Rosetta silent file (secondary structure, phi, psi, omega in degrees, C-alpha in Angstrom):
SEQUENCE: MAKRRYSLTEDKIKKWIKEGRGSGQLKEYKPWLTIHDVPSIGNSSRLKGWKTSRIHHFLSNVEKNYFFLLEWSDIVLDIREQYPLNREETLRIAEKLNIPHPMDNSVLTVMTTDFLITVKGNGKSKSIARTIKPASELEKERVIEKLEIERVFWEEKNVDWAIVTDMDIPKEFAKNVSWLHNFYQLPGKDDHATALLFLKYLKNFRESPIKVVEVCTLFDEEYSLEFGSSINFFKHLLAKKFIELDMNQKINLPTLQVSQMKIHEQEDQNELYSS
SCORE:     score description
SCORE:     0.000 S_00000001
   1 L     0.000  -43.702 -178.533   81.309  -81.451 -194.735 S_00000001
   2 H   -63.672  -41.565 -179.244   81.358  -84.076 -191.946 S_00000001
   3 H   -61.907  -41.459  179.850   85.130  -83.825 -191.581 S_00000001
   4 H   -64.496  -36.599 -179.298   84.900  -80.033 -191.256 S_00000001
   5 H   -60.207  -39.013 -175.116   82.185  -80.387 -188.623 S_00000001
   6 H   -94.367   -6.494 -178.799   84.440  -82.448 -186.355 S_00000001
   7 L   -66.908  144.214 -179.480   87.715  -80.606 -187.020 S_00000001
   8 L   -89.359  140.494  174.935   89.205  -78.772 -184.079 S_00000001
   9 L  -135.964  160.636  177.332   89.930  -75.032 -184.225 S_00000001
  10 H   -63.837  -36.203  178.009   91.182  -72.510 -181.691 S_00000001
  11 H   -63.356  -38.702  178.748   87.842  -70.706 -181.959 S_00000001
  12 H   -66.011  -40.249  178.509   86.031  -73.928 -181.110 S_00000001
  13 H   -62.479  -44.592  178.459   88.275  -74.466 -178.074 S_00000001
  14 H   -61.684  -39.268  179.854   87.600  -70.912 -176.869 S_00000001
  15 H   -63.651  -44.065 -178.904   83.863  -71.463 -177.383 S_00000001
  16 H   -66.864  -37.754  177.018   83.899  -74.689 -175.358 S_00000001
  17 H   -64.023  -42.644  179.182   85.844  -73.061 -172.532 S_00000001
  18 H   -63.169  -33.525  178.638   83.320  -70.205 -172.480 S_00000001
  19 L   -71.425  -11.854 -179.349   80.499  -72.782 -172.296 S_00000001
  20 L    88.229   17.132  179.969   82.109  -74.141 -169.134 S_00000001
  21 L   -65.024  139.809 -179.409   83.099  -77.481 -170.584 S_00000001
  22 L    82.267    5.865 -179.478   85.360  -79.474 -168.305 S_00000001
  23 L  -124.216  164.383  179.462   84.217  -77.552 -165.223 S_00000001
  24 L    94.721  172.173  178.818   81.702  -78.127 -162.458 S_00000001
  25 L  -136.170  159.132  177.307   80.816  -81.112 -160.342 S_00000001
  26 H    47.357 -122.942 -175.476   77.970  -83.613 -160.164 S_00000001
  27 H   -66.684  -25.169 -175.152   74.918  -82.222 -161.995 S_00000001
  28 H   -87.340   -8.796 -177.790   76.742  -79.028 -163.009 S_00000001
  29 L   -69.924  140.560  176.252   79.695  -80.735 -164.719 S_00000001
  30 L  -121.305  117.990 -179.533   79.968  -80.391 -168.484 S_00000001
  31 L   -64.413  147.963  179.781   82.153  -82.932 -170.323 S_00000001
  32 L   -64.097  -40.575  178.655   84.761  -81.533 -172.676 S_00000001
  33 L  -115.909  139.366  172.838   83.561  -83.820 -175.477 S_00000001
  34 L  -115.183  173.202 -179.323   80.009  -84.916 -176.176 S_00000001
  35 L   -65.558  -15.557 -179.760   78.755  -87.545 -178.594 S_00000001
  36 L   -86.221   -7.682 -173.514   78.032  -84.710 -181.046 S_00000001
  37 L  -100.161   -5.855 -178.376   81.676  -83.589 -181.166 S_00000001
  38 L  -129.420  150.051  178.302   83.297  -86.746 -182.507 S_00000001
  39 L   -60.369  131.379 -177.699   82.602  -88.872 -185.582 S_00000001
  40 L   -85.766  133.929  173.131   80.180  -91.632 -184.628 S_00000001
  41 L  -116.235   21.748  176.226   81.030  -95.251 -185.364 S_00000001
  42 L    90.389   -0.410 -176.187   77.860  -96.488 -183.735 S_00000001
  43 L  -110.066   -1.465  179.429   79.296  -96.907 -180.237 S_00000001
  44 L   -81.443  149.871 -177.096   78.635  -93.483 -178.716 S_00000001
  45 E  -159.396  167.966  177.514   75.768  -93.156 -176.264 S_00000001
  46 E  -132.690  145.164  177.087   74.197  -91.069 -173.495 S_00000001
  47 E  -145.766  144.961  173.515   72.732  -92.065 -170.153 S_00000001
  48 E   -81.993  128.691 -174.708   71.309  -90.187 -167.199 S_00000001
  49 L   -81.612  146.308  174.026   73.457  -90.875 -164.153 S_00000001
  50 L   -69.051  -45.126 -171.818   72.227  -92.130 -160.797 S_00000001
  51 L   -80.573  -30.284 -173.400   74.839  -90.235 -158.808 S_00000001
  52 L  -105.525  -18.992 -175.999   74.915  -86.997 -160.793 S_00000001
  53 L    57.744   31.474  175.547   71.341  -86.676 -162.140 S_00000001
  54 L  -132.441  170.101  178.178   72.762  -85.439 -165.440 S_00000001
  55 E   -81.804  126.643  176.410   73.314  -86.852 -168.910 S_00000001
  56 E   -99.975  147.512 -178.983   76.674  -88.593 -169.344 S_00000001
  57 E  -114.668  127.013 -179.874   78.383  -88.925 -172.734 S_00000001
  58 E  -121.662  134.859 -176.178   80.273  -92.089 -173.717 S_00000001
  59 L   -98.600   -0.408  177.509   82.360  -92.440 -176.842 S_00000001
  60 L  -155.945  162.395  176.807   82.626  -96.239 -176.726 S_00000001
  61 H   -67.853  -31.017  179.593   80.859  -99.270 -175.318 S_00000001
  62 H   -65.928  -41.315  176.075   83.846  -99.946 -173.078 S_00000001
  63 H   -60.272  -45.648 -178.444   83.428  -96.516 -171.481 S_00000001
  64 H   -62.898  -42.219 -179.656   79.722  -97.155 -170.950 S_00000001
  65 H   -65.637  -37.248  176.889   80.333 -100.561 -169.374 S_00000001
  66 H   -67.472  -36.842  176.823   82.905  -99.101 -166.989 S_00000001
  67 H   -57.755  -40.125  179.177   80.415  -96.373 -166.097 S_00000001
  68 H   -60.076  -37.458  178.057   77.951  -99.063 -165.002 S_00000001
  69 H   -66.506  -39.874  179.068   80.535 -100.357 -162.507 S_00000001
  70 H   -65.784  -40.555  179.212   81.050  -96.833 -161.159 S_00000001
  71 H   -60.258  -39.017 -175.534   77.309  -96.289 -160.808 S_00000001
  72 H   -75.998  -26.416 -173.918   76.975  -99.463 -158.752 S_00000001
  73 L   -68.882  133.222  179.682   79.915  -98.731 -156.447 S_00000001
  74 L   -78.168  -13.423 -178.672   79.019  -97.358 -153.009 S_00000001
  75 L   -94.084   -9.274 -179.194   82.345  -95.515 -152.681 S_00000001
  76 E   -84.994  126.066 -178.475   81.947  -93.448 -155.863 S_00000001
  77 E  -102.674  -35.530 -176.368   80.577  -89.953 -155.209 S_00000001
  78 E  -148.050  147.592 -179.539   80.993  -88.203 -158.565 S_00000001
  79 E  -131.366  116.935  178.290   81.783  -89.216 -162.138 S_00000001
  80 E  -118.064  109.744 -178.294   83.227  -86.742 -164.626 S_00000001
  81 E   -94.097  158.796  179.611   83.739  -88.170 -168.099 S_00000001
  82 E    51.623   54.468 -175.006   85.796  -86.688 -170.967 S_00000001
  83 E   -85.006  125.083 -174.922   87.780  -84.579 -168.511 S_00000001
  84 E   -78.998  144.964  176.211   90.121  -82.056 -170.236 S_00000001
  85 L  -104.773  141.377 -178.789   93.815  -81.729 -169.430 S_00000001
  86 L   -58.116  124.626 -175.242   95.526  -78.338 -169.470 S_00000001
  87 H   -65.497  -36.991  179.216   97.164  -77.928 -172.890 S_00000001
  88 H   -62.338  -39.158 -179.318  100.146  -75.988 -171.628 S_00000001
  89 H   -71.909  -43.131 -179.436  100.944  -78.758 -169.202 S_00000001
  90 H   -68.253  -33.390  176.607  100.473  -81.620 -171.669 S_00000001
  91 H   -66.431  -43.685  177.873  102.596  -79.777 -174.254 S_00000001
  92 H   -60.420  -43.143  179.881  105.378  -79.264 -171.705 S_00000001
  93 H   -65.346  -42.657 -179.923  105.233  -82.943 -170.736 S_00000001
  94 H   -61.100  -43.481  179.276  105.248  -84.054 -174.377 S_00000001
  95 H   -65.803  -39.060  178.364  108.312  -81.938 -175.130 S_00000001
  96 H   -63.121  -38.180 -178.907  110.050  -83.254 -172.005 S_00000001
  97 H   -87.225   -4.124 -177.269  109.353  -86.838 -173.088 S_00000001
  98 L    59.068   44.105  178.472  110.222  -86.068 -176.716 S_00000001
  99 L  -118.883  131.388  177.345  106.789  -87.290 -177.799 S_00000001
 100 L   -60.033  130.260  178.057  104.732  -85.470 -180.459 S_00000001
 101 L   -72.838  141.493  177.670  101.727  -83.801 -178.844 S_00000001
 102 L   -55.449  137.722  179.981   98.376  -84.873 -180.341 S_00000001
 103 E  -128.001  156.204  175.314   97.207  -82.534 -183.101 S_00000001
 104 E  -143.942  113.351  178.751   93.956  -82.070 -184.977 S_00000001
 105 L    56.143   43.703  179.273   93.860  -80.033 -188.153 S_00000001
 106 L    67.161   14.216  178.115   97.187  -78.355 -187.176 S_00000001
 107 E  -112.779  135.440  176.539   95.695  -77.420 -183.793 S_00000001
 108 E   -62.059  120.563 -179.197   97.066  -78.713 -180.510 S_00000001
 109 L   -68.746  143.377  168.280   94.449  -81.127 -179.199 S_00000001
 110 L   -82.753  106.879 -179.351   93.024  -80.702 -175.722 S_00000001
 111 L   -69.378  151.741 -179.548   93.806  -84.131 -174.333 S_00000001
 112 E  -131.602  154.109  168.874   91.196  -85.768 -172.113 S_00000001
 113 E  -105.526  135.341 -172.245   90.993  -88.449 -169.468 S_00000001
 114 E   -59.599  -41.377  179.998   87.989  -90.697 -169.881 S_00000001
 115 E  -142.250  126.591  165.716   86.938  -90.567 -166.228 S_00000001
 116 E  -108.564  118.200 -168.679   87.866  -88.382 -163.268 S_00000001
 117 E  -117.508  131.919  173.361   86.159  -90.069 -160.323 S_00000001
 118 E   -95.857  123.384 -179.196   85.557  -88.799 -156.804 S_00000001
 119 E  -123.231  156.126  179.166   85.653  -91.630 -154.276 S_00000001
 120 E  -108.014  153.640  177.765   85.229  -91.711 -150.507 S_00000001
 121 E   176.653  139.008  179.582   87.347  -93.438 -147.928 S_00000001
 122 L    56.032   37.264  175.451   88.620  -92.918 -144.374 S_00000001
 123 L    78.778    4.968  177.958   86.210  -90.065 -143.800 S_00000001
 124 E  -145.660  170.476 -177.781   87.318  -87.961 -146.765 S_00000001
 125 E  -112.720  158.360  176.414   87.148  -87.927 -150.545 S_00000001
 126 E  -149.216  165.170  178.902   89.804  -88.002 -153.257 S_00000001
 127 E  -103.111  141.904  170.244   90.017  -88.046 -157.043 S_00000001
 128 E  -129.435  149.986 -177.470   91.230  -90.910 -159.190 S_00000001
 129 E  -115.772  136.535 -179.458   91.685  -90.858 -162.951 S_00000001
 130 E  -133.972  130.809  176.002   90.925  -93.765 -165.274 S_00000001
 131 E  -105.851  133.434 -174.672   91.612  -94.162 -168.966 S_00000001
 132 E  -108.421  125.276  179.891   89.512  -96.694 -170.862 S_00000001
 133 E  -143.291  142.438  166.928   90.978  -98.613 -173.801 S_00000001
 134 L   -61.552  140.980 -177.260   90.279 -101.841 -175.660 S_00000001
 135 H   -55.751  -33.651 -178.449   93.136 -104.189 -174.807 S_00000001
 136 H   -64.623  -26.417 -179.070   94.081 -104.410 -178.499 S_00000001
 137 H   -68.423  -24.247 -175.862   94.804 -100.664 -178.577 S_00000001
 138 H   -74.525   -3.011  175.663   97.669 -101.083 -176.110 S_00000001
 139 H   -88.549   -5.364 -176.071   99.688 -102.803 -178.813 S_00000001
 140 L   -95.441  128.929 -175.356   99.935  -99.548 -180.796 S_00000001
 141 H   -61.409  -42.925 -177.596  103.022  -97.412 -180.251 S_00000001
 142 H   -66.069  -36.942  177.108  101.257  -94.073 -180.773 S_00000001
 143 H   -61.358  -44.003 -179.714   98.559  -94.991 -178.257 S_00000001
 144 H   -63.042  -38.546  179.134  101.252  -95.802 -175.680 S_00000001
 145 H   -61.778  -46.209 -179.377  102.950  -92.453 -176.317 S_00000001
 146 H   -67.724  -34.677  176.949   99.773  -90.493 -175.645 S_00000001
 147 H   -65.928  -32.542  178.983   99.043  -92.558 -172.565 S_00000001
 148 H   -67.678  -38.380  174.843  102.487  -91.720 -171.229 S_00000001
 149 H   -60.131  -45.557 -179.611  101.727  -87.991 -171.502 S_00000001
 150 H   -63.801  -42.444 -179.379   98.503  -88.587 -169.613 S_00000001
 151 H   -60.846  -46.104 -179.024  100.208  -90.728 -166.973 S_00000001
 152 H   -65.953  -38.306  178.649  102.833  -88.079 -166.229 S_00000001
 153 H   -54.222  -50.143 -177.629  100.166  -85.350 -166.140 S_00000001
 154 H   -75.538  -30.699  176.592   98.325  -87.086 -163.305 S_00000001
 155 H   -61.499  -41.067  179.379  101.500  -88.226 -161.574 S_00000001
 156 H   -64.725  -22.841 -179.955  102.564  -84.597 -161.224 S_00000001
 157 L   -98.962    6.053 -179.609   99.246  -83.886 -159.514 S_00000001
 158 L    56.750   37.210  177.249   99.559  -86.895 -157.185 S_00000001
 159 L  -106.632  129.260  177.730   96.344  -88.343 -158.589 S_00000001
 160 E   -61.834  121.325 -179.411   95.993  -92.114 -158.879 S_00000001
 161 E  -126.160  141.469  178.179   95.810  -92.924 -162.612 S_00000001
 162 E  -154.388  161.254  176.332   95.345  -96.288 -164.287 S_00000001
 163 E   -99.039  134.370  174.228   94.279  -97.892 -167.549 S_00000001
 164 E  -117.136  127.420  178.343   91.131 -100.019 -167.647 S_00000001
 165 E  -108.045  171.175  176.727   90.607 -102.329 -170.628 S_00000001
 166 H   -60.169  -25.225  179.674   87.611 -104.315 -171.787 S_00000001
 167 H   -73.903  -18.409 -178.574   89.329 -107.357 -170.268 S_00000001
 168 H   -88.304  -11.526 -174.083   89.149 -105.752 -166.797 S_00000001
 169 L   -98.203  118.551  177.713   85.390 -105.219 -166.850 S_00000001
 170 L   -64.769  113.314 -170.218   83.212 -108.124 -165.653 S_00000001
 171 H   -62.951  -44.437 -177.948   80.834 -108.485 -168.586 S_00000001
 172 H   -66.126  -37.116  178.129   77.872 -110.044 -166.774 S_00000001
 173 H   -59.237  -50.247 -179.289   78.099 -107.413 -164.025 S_00000001
 174 H   -62.355  -40.226  178.616   77.971 -104.594 -166.579 S_00000001
 175 H   -63.213  -40.635 -179.086   75.099 -106.277 -168.449 S_00000001
 176 H   -64.119  -45.014  179.583   73.106 -106.667 -165.237 S_00000001
 177 H   -65.622  -38.859  177.474   73.494 -102.999 -164.278 S_00000001
 178 H   -60.117  -39.310 -177.558   72.627 -102.002 -167.842 S_00000001
 179 H   -62.916  -35.086 -176.497   69.441 -104.108 -167.629 S_00000001
 180 H  -107.557   -1.886 -170.083   68.132 -102.255 -164.583 S_00000001
 181 H   -57.849  -40.592 -176.488   69.808  -98.862 -165.011 S_00000001
 182 H   -71.776   -5.165 -174.781   66.793  -97.007 -166.404 S_00000001
 183 H  -108.763   13.942  178.179   64.657  -98.020 -163.429 S_00000001
 184 L   -62.020  -38.300  175.038   66.645  -96.353 -160.633 S_00000001
 185 L  -111.110  148.190  174.706   64.005  -93.622 -160.586 S_00000001
 186 L  -113.572  155.127 -171.576   60.276  -94.069 -161.080 S_00000001
 187 L   -57.851  -40.322 -173.479   57.976  -91.442 -162.648 S_00000001
 188 L  -145.043  174.903 -177.890   55.883  -90.458 -159.641 S_00000001
 189 H   -64.457  -33.935  178.804   55.188  -90.733 -155.929 S_00000001
 190 H   -63.156  -38.932  178.171   52.443  -93.288 -156.479 S_00000001
 191 H   -64.326  -39.558  178.983   54.953  -95.562 -158.214 S_00000001
 192 H   -62.130  -44.258  179.573   57.345  -95.221 -155.281 S_00000001
 193 H   -63.974  -39.130 -179.972   54.626  -96.234 -152.818 S_00000001
 194 H   -69.444  -35.846  176.899   53.650  -99.194 -155.004 S_00000001
 195 H   -63.208  -39.660  178.101   57.283 -100.290 -155.259 S_00000001
 196 H   -65.965  -39.043  177.245   57.495 -100.273 -151.473 S_00000001
 197 H   -64.654  -39.448  178.297   54.303 -102.308 -151.284 S_00000001
 198 H   -64.483  -37.132  177.378   55.778 -104.782 -153.788 S_00000001
 199 H   -59.896  -45.269  178.820   58.897 -105.104 -151.603 S_00000001
 200 H   -65.320  -37.479 -179.664   56.724 -106.126 -148.634 S_00000001
 201 H   -63.311  -42.210  179.333   54.754 -108.483 -150.884 S_00000001
 202 H   -58.387  -36.687 -175.399   57.946 -110.233 -152.003 S_00000001
 203 H   -62.842  -23.277  178.413   58.898 -110.953 -148.406 S_00000001
 204 L   -67.939  -15.324 -173.978   55.900 -113.250 -148.048 S_00000001
 205 L  -117.573   11.248 -170.788   57.547 -115.641 -150.519 S_00000001
 206 L   -69.986  -16.931  175.757   61.218 -115.540 -149.526 S_00000001
 207 L   -98.605    5.049 -173.869   61.222 -119.090 -148.160 S_00000001
 208 L  -102.473  150.927  176.243   59.307 -120.384 -151.166 S_00000001
 209 L   -78.928    7.062 -178.358   60.656 -121.874 -154.426 S_00000001
 210 L   -62.072  145.696 -179.340   58.254 -119.609 -156.329 S_00000001
 211 E   -81.846  151.478  179.777   59.739 -117.651 -159.213 S_00000001
 212 H   -59.481  -42.732 -178.029   60.004 -113.866 -159.175 S_00000001
 213 H   -63.658  -30.827  177.959   58.002 -113.561 -162.405 S_00000001
 214 H   -69.729  -40.703  176.528   55.186 -115.575 -160.809 S_00000001
 215 H   -64.476  -39.785  178.918   55.092 -113.219 -157.826 S_00000001
 216 H   -60.205  -42.947  178.983   55.092 -110.274 -160.216 S_00000001
 217 H   -63.508  -43.800  178.417   52.065 -111.702 -162.023 S_00000001
 218 H   -60.169  -43.395 -178.548   50.231 -112.274 -158.738 S_00000001
 219 H   -66.544  -43.621  178.474   50.946 -108.714 -157.594 S_00000001
 220 H   -58.369  -43.026 -178.684   49.849 -107.201 -160.909 S_00000001
 221 H   -70.032  -42.969 -176.340   46.586 -109.118 -160.746 S_00000001
 222 H   -65.575  -33.935 -176.968   45.895 -108.441 -157.059 S_00000001
 223 L  -107.845   15.560  175.141   46.417 -104.687 -157.420 S_00000001
 224 L    53.527   46.126  178.815   44.933 -104.379 -160.937 S_00000001
 225 L   -95.688  157.093  174.663   48.194 -103.180 -162.470 S_00000001
 226 L   -60.288  137.338 -177.901   49.150 -103.301 -166.103 S_00000001
 227 L   -55.701  129.510 -179.850   50.796 -106.633 -166.875 S_00000001
 228 L    97.328   -9.283 -178.444   54.566 -106.369 -166.400 S_00000001
 229 H   -59.214  -41.109 -174.791   54.448 -103.393 -164.022 S_00000001
 230 H   -69.181  -25.305  175.744   55.891 -105.367 -161.131 S_00000001
 231 H   -64.929  -37.502  176.128   58.924 -106.395 -163.158 S_00000001
 232 H   -65.942  -38.829  176.558   59.768 -102.714 -163.392 S_00000001
 233 H   -64.350  -37.946  177.824   59.335 -102.384 -159.626 S_00000001
 234 H   -61.492  -46.573  178.317   61.641 -105.374 -159.185 S_00000001
 235 H   -60.946  -40.377  179.983   64.327 -103.708 -161.313 S_00000001
 236 H   -62.558  -46.690 -179.067   63.872 -100.497 -159.358 S_00000001
 237 H   -67.388  -32.464  176.103   64.275 -102.195 -155.974 S_00000001
 238 H   -69.336  -41.588  177.507   67.332 -104.051 -157.237 S_00000001
 239 H   -62.658  -37.253  179.270   68.862 -100.799 -158.481 S_00000001
 240 L   -79.878   -4.464  177.903   68.191  -99.220 -155.074 S_00000001
 241 L    67.072   28.437  170.516   69.824 -102.291 -153.443 S_00000001
 242 L   -87.597  -12.565  169.591   66.794 -103.199 -151.376 S_00000001
 243 E  -124.975  135.884 -178.828   67.041 -106.544 -153.127 S_00000001
 244 E  -119.523  137.805  173.802   70.447 -108.174 -153.518 S_00000001
 245 L  -134.914  165.566  172.360   71.676 -110.691 -156.061 S_00000001
 246 L   -75.088  103.979 -174.900   75.099 -111.877 -157.161 S_00000001
 247 L   -73.040   -9.646  176.364   75.694 -109.260 -159.853 S_00000001
 248 L   -82.709   -9.665  177.290   78.558 -111.275 -161.329 S_00000001
 249 L  -106.979  140.657 -179.869   76.050 -113.912 -162.433 S_00000001
 250 L   -56.363  130.780  175.834   73.611 -113.325 -165.270 S_00000001
 251 L   -80.397  105.708 -179.919   70.177 -112.338 -163.963 S_00000001
 252 L  -100.941   87.910 -171.474   67.929 -114.909 -165.602 S_00000001
 253 L   -58.207  -39.888 -178.293   64.518 -113.539 -164.677 S_00000001
 254 L   -60.780  -25.027 -177.713   62.402 -116.401 -166.080 S_00000001
 255 L  -111.861   -7.527 -175.933   64.064 -118.893 -163.699 S_00000001
 256 L   -65.850  129.214  178.378   65.028 -116.643 -160.761 S_00000001
 257 E  -100.903  149.339  179.331   63.421 -117.693 -157.479 S_00000001
 258 H   -59.758  -35.343 -178.456   62.572 -115.351 -154.616 S_00000001
 259 H   -66.965  -14.062  179.916   64.523 -117.616 -152.254 S_00000001
 260 H   -85.587   -5.843 -175.925   67.714 -116.876 -154.231 S_00000001
 261 L  -105.658  157.019  168.620   67.593 -113.184 -153.301 S_00000001
 262 E  -102.869  123.436 -179.224   68.428 -111.255 -150.175 S_00000001
 263 E  -110.416  122.442 -176.570   65.595 -108.882 -149.283 S_00000001
 264 L   -72.462  151.306 -177.375   66.458 -106.123 -146.841 S_00000001
 265 L   -78.840  -23.934 -175.897   64.339 -105.517 -143.782 S_00000001
 266 L   -59.199  122.704 -178.082   64.345 -101.709 -144.092 S_00000001
 267 L  -122.263    8.846 -178.348   60.853 -100.627 -145.025 S_00000001
 268 L   -75.740  121.338 -175.315   60.993  -96.929 -144.329 S_00000001
 269 H   -63.304  -36.690  179.546   59.895  -95.090 -147.450 S_00000001
 270 H   -63.893  -37.752  176.981   61.975  -92.014 -146.680 S_00000001
 271 H   -65.601  -41.866 -176.567   65.090  -94.197 -146.467 S_00000001
 272 H   -61.490  -35.757 -175.329   64.226  -95.933 -149.712 S_00000001
 273 L  -115.971   30.503  178.716   63.989  -92.683 -151.660 S_00000001
 274 L   -81.684  -13.036 -179.951   66.546  -90.550 -149.856 S_00000001
 275 L  -127.177    0.000    0.000   68.991  -90.863 -152.748 S_00000001
């Protein structure tokens, strides 16, 4: 039954096209594959994106970790995962290269690129394509064949394409973004105002060796907040980049001192929550 559920059919492809999968941008984009469309091996996941305000679907931990890097980057404007490639074009390329086109249950597979990313630079935007693979997968001949079809597909469209492996992703950086990712937005306007107040409160201690967790405790007590609330505000302000740390180093909250951080001077609430 499970195998039948995940098998590809022409009717399923037509249904997905009708649903608008693989089309749209930002919040309106619908990935070609979701975590419900492939057999789970425990590594698939979903996250709400900072840049797109929609749910993203990841089929591996490596994809999710790369997504964290994209979320943090200031030049990334849009992230479209599981992006479908035109079957007629990939079939033509496969035949030209004398490589068997991927099949599923005797049906020509709709090949996908893991990420189609819109980036800004020099006053305009462009798309780049990135395929995510564990480094060990690149030793397999069939994997290389399918990657070659994908490479030629994007080359013909003059789109920068590259492979990213788990070895290319800074692990501590990805872990740090993962740690604070859920706190980019806060539930209500009162929380936003309190986060701004906490930012000003932190500045009183920036020349002091006091630990961040100690300041959080003081703030919680002074403003009668539930214990631990200020740690969430700290994560939020870090996600919004009003507090800066070296993201390549593990954030060790129990020992982190306020003096080790850069706290921005901007205190305008509209600026803080404009994105």
